[in-house]
Residue, then its C-alpha position, 0 to 999 in steps of 0.5 A: x633325234x636327241x643329242x647326248x653329252x658326257x661330262x667326266x670329273x676325275x678327282x683326287x678322292x672320287x670321280x664322276x661321269x654324267x650323260x645328259x641330253x641337249x635339254x639338260x636332262x641328266x640321264x646317266x651317272x657313274x661313280x668311282x674312286x680317285x683318278x688323279x694320275x699324280x696319285x693313282x697313276x695313268x694306268x689306274x686313271x684309264x681304268x677309272x675313266x672306263x669305269x664311270x663312263x661305262x656306268x654313265x652309258x648303262x644308266x643312260x641306256x645309250x651306246x658310245x656312238x650316241x654321244x655328240x661330245x665330251x668334256x673332261x675335268x681332270x685333277x692334276x692336268x696342270x700343264x700343256x706337257x701332260x696333254x699327250x699322256x692324258x689323251x692316251x688315257x681317254x682314247x681307249x674309251x673309243x669316243x668318236x666325237x668332239x672332246x675338251x680336256x681341262x684342269x678340274x677346277x675349270x668344270x667348277x667354274x663352268x658349273x657354278x658361274x651363270x655366264x660360263x666364265x670367271x674364276x673358280x677358287x678350289x678349297x678341299x683338301x688342297x687348293x687351286x684357282x683357275x680362271x676364264x675371261x669371256x674370251x676363254x683366255x686362261x688364268x691360274x695358279x700352279x695348284x702345287x701348294x705351300x712350296x709355291x706359296x698356295x697353302x690354304x686347303x684344309x690339309x694346309x689349314x691343319x698344318x698351320x694348326x699343328x704349328x700353333x700347338x707347337x708354338x703354344x707348347x714351347x711358350x712362343x705363341x699363345x695358348x689355344x684349345x687346339x692343343x687338347x683338341x689334338x691330344x683328344x684326336x690322337x689319343x695322346x697322354x698330354x701335350x708333351x706326349x703330343x709334341x713328341x709323337x708328332x715329331x716322331x711320327x707316332x702321331x698324325x693330324x691331317x685334313x680331316x681335323x679341319x672341321x674341329x678348328x672351325x668348331x673351336x673358332x666358333x667357341x671363341x679360340x683366338x688362335x683357331x679364328x686367326x688361322x681361318x682368317x689367314x687361310x681365307x686371305x690366302x685363297x683371296x690372294x689366289x683369286x687376285x693373281x688370276x683377276x690380274x692375269x685376265x685384267x678383270x679388275x673393272x669387270x663384274x663376274x662370278x667367283x666360284x667357291x668350290x670344295x668342302x672347306x667352304x662349309x666352314x662359312x663366313x669366318x672363311x669367306x669373308x676375309x677371302x671376299x674382302x681380299x678379292x673385292x679390294x682388287x675387283x670390287x664388282x666380283x660376285x662370290x657364288x658357292x658352287x651347289x651343283x656337282x662339278x661334273x655338271x660343268x663336264x657336261x656343259x663343256x661338252x655342249x660348248x664344243x658343238x654349239x649348244x647353248x649352255x645357258x639354256x640347259x644349265x638350270x635343268x641340268x643342275x636340277x636333274x643331276x642333283x635329283x640323280x645324285x640323291x637317288x644313287x648316293 
């Protein structure tokens, strides 16, 4: 008789649920919008959970009672004090099986780290960093951005680019092609109009502008290149903190790079690598290629003693195929 496992990834922009059997064969996928309680509230979080789970169950052709375990990666689940509210949003699913609830960075780690432990450095719109050692001791940063000296996501990179344009406008900094790029982005008349519009909130330049910064760096803009280097070093510093918390300095382990900002390539990753390997020379950087929800399924399997290493390869392959067919 087959055993079935549910993984859920509740994100800040989109949410997924995935069901597989014990061999790692992905059977059902659910897709919905954001489920982060910090942006949508707990009521909507519960609604998204129900929607993606129901879709995955329908796709797999099974019922709730057939599930052996579930693993939930939840964006915004940062503190133990939130557990009760999180569980209250999950309980209406009516799952009668072991469950694991973690921050969504950790399912990215489980999905990408060959041994199921190490460190995940997330760089999407924002940034985050969590880690597990081989005993599942947890290390982490706050995930609360620049106020906590953790500003290295796409939104933070763009904010630094806006500051660089302001510095250029006031002649306190170097001239940069970022100025003209932002003028074109918002439809400003000229640099003076851009700066005035940014200050009076007529114009906004936010996270989706980040790829343009990489393009200008590739074209030779010194300021853009320096901003990307700073972001890479800042991401590396998040990992260094978690390395020290878990005392991994002398060990060999995976650092999983999670998020779209890493599509910028070596300009971002190389300075990140240098900062990390100065602290932990044997750390291996691995870019996550599987959807993070894979880590939710593997986490569920781990709850009941299933081997996640045996199922990992097939689960990644069949899940990627399922995504290609449905997205």
